[in-house]
C-alpha positions in Angstrom: 93.1 107.6 100.8 93.5 111.2 99.6 95.2 112.3 103.0 97.4 109.1 102.8 98.3 110.1 99.3 98.9 113.8 100.0 101.3 112.8 102.9 103.4 110.4 101.1 103.8 112.1 97.6 106.1 114.5 96.7 105.6 118.2 97.9 104.1 119.8 101.2 100.8 118.6 102.2 98.4 121.4 102.4 95.4 121.0 104.7 92.5 123.4 104.6 90.9 123.7 107.9 88.5 120.9 108.5 90.2 118.5 106.4 91.7 116.6 109.4 88.4 115.8 110.7 86.7 115.3 107.4 84.5 118.5 107.6 82.0 118.7 104.6 80.8 121.1 102.6 78.5 121.6 99.7 78.3 124.1 96.5 79.1 127.9 97.1 78.1 129.3 99.5 78.1 126.2 101.6 81.6 125.2 100.2 83.1 125.2 103.6 81.2 125.2 106.8 81.9 126.9 110.1 84.6 124.5 112.1 82.8 122.3 114.5 84.6 123.1 117.7 82.0 121.4 119.9 83.1 117.9 118.4 86.4 118.4 120.4 87.5 118.3 124.3 90.0 120.9 126.0 93.0 118.6 125.1 91.8 119.3 121.3 90.9 115.7 121.0 87.7 114.4 119.3 85.2 113.4 121.3 84.2 109.6 121.2 80.8 110.2 120.0 81.9 111.4 116.8 83.4 108.2 115.4 83.8 109.0 112.0 85.4 112.3 112.6 87.6 110.8 115.0 88.8 108.1 112.5 89.8 110.7 110.0 91.5 112.9 112.9 93.5 110.0 114.2 94.7 109.0 110.8 95.6 112.7 110.1 97.5 112.7 113.3 99.3 109.6 112.5 100.4 110.7 108.9 101.7 113.6 110.3 103.7 111.6 112.5 105.0 109.4 109.9 106.1 112.3 107.8 108.1 113.8 110.4 109.9 110.8 111.2 110.8 110.0 107.7 113.1 112.0 105.5 112.1 110.2 102.6 108.9 111.4 102.7 110.1 115.2 103.5 112.9 115.5 100.9 113.2 112.0 99.2 113.2 111.1 95.4 110.1 109.5 93.9 110.0 106.1 91.8 106.8 104.8 90.5 106.8 100.9 91.3 103.3 99.9 89.9 100.2 101.5 88.3 96.9 100.4 87.2 93.3 101.6 87.1 93.0 101.1 91.0 96.3 100.6 92.4 99.5 103.0 92.8 102.4 101.9 94.3 105.4 104.3 94.6 109.0 104.3 96.5 110.7 107.4 98.1 114.1 107.3 99.4 116.6 109.7 101.0 119.9 108.3 102.1 118.9 105.1 103.9 115.3 106.0 104.5 113.1 104.2 102.1 109.2 104.3 102.2 106.8 102.6 99.8 103.4 103.8 99.6 100.4 101.6 98.4 97.1 103.4 97.4 94.5 101.2 96.4 91.2 103.1 95.4 89.3 99.8 94.1 85.8 98.9 95.5 86.6 95.5 96.5 89.8 93.6 97.8 92.4 92.5 95.1 91.5 89.2 93.7 95.0 87.7 93.9 98.4 89.3 95.5 100.1 91.9 93.4 103.7 91.0 92.9 105.9 94.4 92.9 109.4 93.7 91.4 112.0 96.3 91.4 115.1 94.6 90.1 114.3 95.9 86.4 113.4 99.3 87.3 116.4 101.3 86.2 115.0 104.6 88.2 115.8 103.0 91.6 119.6 103.4 92.2 121.5 100.1 92.7 122.3 101.5 96.5 118.8 101.3 97.3 118.1 97.9 95.6 120.8 96.5 97.5 119.1 98.1 100.8 116.1 96.5 99.9 117.2 93.2 99.2 116.2 90.3 101.9 114.6 92.9 104.1 111.1 93.3 105.8 108.8 96.1 105.1 106.3 97.0 107.9 103.3 99.0 107.2 103.3 102.3 109.4 99.4 102.3 109.7 98.7 98.8 110.2 101.6 96.7 111.6 101.3 94.3 108.4 104.7 93.0 107.0 105.9 92.0 103.6 109.3 90.2 103.0 111.3 91.1 99.9 112.5 88.2 98.4 114.3 88.1 95.0 113.9 91.7 94.5 110.2 91.7 95.0 107.5 91.6 97.5 103.7 90.7 97.4 100.8 93.1 98.5 97.1 92.0 98.8 95.5 95.5 99.1 92.2 95.7 100.8 89.4 97.9 99.2 89.9 101.7 99.4 93.1 101.1 101.5 96.5 102.7 101.9 99.8 101.2 103.2 103.0 103.2 104.0 105.6 100.4 104.1 108.9 101.2 105.9 112.1 99.3 105.4 113.1 97.5 108.8 
């Protein structure tokens, strides 16, 4: 979740060595351990027996690719669409490139779908609202789709999950 947030929010993502594979540490002087090169093959891919690290590393690589392909994430404007105790939904836009990020930090799946309506949000330019209307959003992480109908769409976030929705 932290990596997904960091790669989709404003600013330049800062990775300290080991973040890309979930390298842990403890209290000083164990705040950052030596890098675990033995977990990589000669192509700098994590070996399959390190499943936890591989999941984080593959997710990091996917986030880097998504960020490179979307100007909205590198130089786009930010608009908050929804926020509560566990859920943050925000829109990034640059020209016609639109990304909507969903960060759900709850310990269980949402009890019901959450309706995200952008028609009354004065911070979203009319041009962006028009681009969104009657379109489909596709999650760049999972492939899930959400249709925009009447200036809104529904999400049903799973526990501890992130979605990066792109307008198609």
